[in-house]
Structure formats: structure tokens, C-alpha cells
Rosetta silent file (secondary structure, phi, psi, omega in degrees, C-alpha in Angstrom):
SEQUENCE: MLLAWPLIRLSLDTGNSTSFDTHVAWLPADKWGLENVANLSAVPPVGATLIVGVPKIANASGGPCRVFALV
SCORE:     score description
SCORE:     0.000 S_00000001
   1 L     0.000  125.709 -179.658   -0.042    0.018    0.028 S_00000001
   2 L   -86.461  119.496  178.935    1.460    3.333   -0.999 S_00000001
   3 L  -101.978  -29.957  179.823    0.952    5.952    1.728 S_00000001
   4 E  -132.896  162.757 -175.103    3.520    8.520    0.622 S_00000001
   5 E  -131.544   97.282 -179.317    4.975    9.763   -2.659 S_00000001
   6 E   -80.336  131.435  178.087    8.618   10.642   -2.414 S_00000001
   7 L  -129.072  155.416  176.614    9.872   13.134   -5.151 S_00000001
   8 L   -89.261  -25.906 -178.401   12.958   14.752   -6.241 S_00000001
   9 L   -74.893 -176.626 -175.664   11.179   17.788   -7.663 S_00000001
  10 L   -83.148  -17.397 -173.928    9.731   20.758   -5.893 S_00000001
  11 L  -145.135  154.728  165.047    6.057   19.917   -5.848 S_00000001
  12 L   -55.545  -35.010 -179.859    3.650   16.970   -6.107 S_00000001
  13 L   -99.353  157.856  176.095    2.207   18.799   -9.048 S_00000001
  14 L   -55.815  152.654 -177.432    4.023   19.975  -12.253 S_00000001
  15 L   -53.206  -40.055 -173.017    5.786   23.289  -11.975 S_00000001
  16 L   -91.179    7.245  179.177    3.254   25.189  -14.130 S_00000001
  17 L   -62.006  142.432  168.176    0.164   23.933  -12.142 S_00000001
  18 L  -114.573  -22.356 -178.375   -2.363   26.457  -11.008 S_00000001
  19 L  -100.206   -7.200 -178.418   -5.041   24.084   -9.834 S_00000001
  20 L    41.828   62.780 -178.424   -2.720   21.688   -7.912 S_00000001
  21 H   -74.491  -26.650  175.660   -4.738   18.709   -8.909 S_00000001
  22 H   -68.122  -51.006 -178.023   -2.401   16.083   -7.383 S_00000001
  23 H   -58.840  -44.283 -178.770   -2.471   17.846   -3.982 S_00000001
  24 H   -57.753  -38.386  178.972   -6.226   18.086   -4.199 S_00000001
  25 H   -86.550  -40.839 -166.696   -6.556   14.395   -4.968 S_00000001
  26 H   -85.145  -39.676 -169.383   -3.741   12.796   -3.037 S_00000001
  27 L   -75.093  -40.023  178.888   -3.637   14.707    0.328 S_00000001
  28 L   -72.340   -9.542  171.263   -7.313   14.416    1.422 S_00000001
  29 L   -74.841   14.140 -166.556   -7.110   10.748    0.763 S_00000001
  30 L    65.179   28.941 -175.816   -5.039   10.242    3.841 S_00000001
  31 L  -121.176  165.677  176.613   -1.877   10.192    2.004 S_00000001
  32 E  -144.315  172.063 -177.848    1.098   12.570    2.001 S_00000001
  33 E  -136.607  151.623 -178.806    4.083   13.478   -0.178 S_00000001
  34 E  -113.622  118.253 -173.821    7.652   14.139    0.267 S_00000001
  35 L  -112.978  151.460  179.078    9.125   16.895   -2.007 S_00000001
  36 L    59.059   44.747  174.964   12.887   17.546   -2.705 S_00000001
  37 L   -76.076  123.803 -174.097   14.069   14.200   -1.441 S_00000001
  38 L   -82.990  144.117  176.128   17.858   14.052   -1.821 S_00000001
  39 L    68.776   15.905 -179.764   19.626   10.825   -3.140 S_00000001
  40 H   -57.326  -28.092  173.612   16.380    9.214   -4.111 S_00000001
  41 H   -58.664  -24.721  176.616   18.052    7.659   -7.134 S_00000001
  42 H   -84.253    4.937  176.944   20.072    5.433   -4.695 S_00000001
  43 L   -99.669  132.900  175.697   16.919    3.725   -3.436 S_00000001
  44 L   -73.447  152.232 -175.403   15.672    0.815   -5.469 S_00000001
  45 L   -68.458  -23.324 -178.877   12.246    1.278   -6.889 S_00000001
  46 L  -127.551  137.075  167.742   10.942   -1.873   -5.307 S_00000001
  47 L    98.160    2.467  177.198   11.623   -3.458   -2.034 S_00000001
  48 L   -98.235  144.404  169.466   12.782   -0.509    0.136 S_00000001
  49 E  -103.253  118.918  174.057   11.228    0.730    3.272 S_00000001
  50 E   -93.093  132.837  175.902   11.241    4.529    3.970 S_00000001
  51 E  -107.403  115.149  177.794   11.330    5.757    7.606 S_00000001
  52 E  -111.851  133.523  171.200   10.319    9.424    7.772 S_00000001
  53 E  -105.615  127.220 -174.728   10.856   11.740   10.753 S_00000001
  54 L  -131.358  125.368  173.715    8.802   14.697   10.898 S_00000001
  55 L   -78.241  149.932  173.178    8.931   17.430   13.635 S_00000001
  56 L   -78.087  121.370 -178.478    5.684   18.766   14.765 S_00000001
  57 L  -124.584  123.327 -172.141    5.252   22.441   13.743 S_00000001
  58 L   -68.864  137.889 -178.062    2.204   24.223   15.080 S_00000001
  59 L    57.102   23.522 -175.691   -0.169   25.570   12.331 S_00000001
  60 L  -106.448  147.709  176.000    2.075   24.608    9.547 S_00000001
  61 L   -91.059   -7.867  178.236    0.892   22.798    6.379 S_00000001
  62 L  -168.106 -175.363  175.397    4.266   21.286    5.819 S_00000001
  63 L   170.356  177.346  178.198    7.932   21.333    7.001 S_00000001
  64 L   -66.598  159.062  174.819   11.360   19.480    6.831 S_00000001
  65 L  -146.451  165.440  171.948   11.755   15.826    7.437 S_00000001
  66 E  -117.909  132.642 -177.054   14.532   13.267    7.564 S_00000001
  67 E  -120.921  131.589  173.623   14.151   10.227    5.500 S_00000001
  68 E  -114.541  151.271 -179.843   15.966    6.863    5.918 S_00000001
  69 E  -116.796  115.721  176.413   15.810    4.105    3.423 S_00000001
  70 E   -91.374  115.184  179.058   15.945    0.332    4.710 S_00000001
  71 L  -112.343    0.000    0.000   16.988   -1.663    1.731 S_00000001
């Protein structure tokens, strides 16, 4: 089951999006996205487990995180 979507790019949506369709469809479905993930190309596309640590930031819609890949 895919609960998160890690990306190397700046947004879940394409850069020229004004409607943010991916955000609108993905996030309310109890899923979340990771944007600007470094070294994602070093993680195999299948078989890895990502551990994501996220600090709680009051009244924020996003923030930094630390991602570990178990291969």
C-alpha cells in the first residue's frame, strides 16, 4: 500500500500547475508527499522501506523531514 509519494522535484504537481490537482486528490485521501528528497536515485524502486521523521510544527501545512531508506 502506497501511503507516501517521495519526489526529487519541488512539488507533487508539475511546476506550471495552477489548480494543484495532485495535491487536491492525493492529500485528502489520507496520503502525503515528500518533496525535494535527496539521493532518491540511490533507493531501489521496489523493496525498500522508507522511515520518515517529521517534527511537529504548530499551524504549519508542511515542513522539513529526515528520510531513511531500509534496503
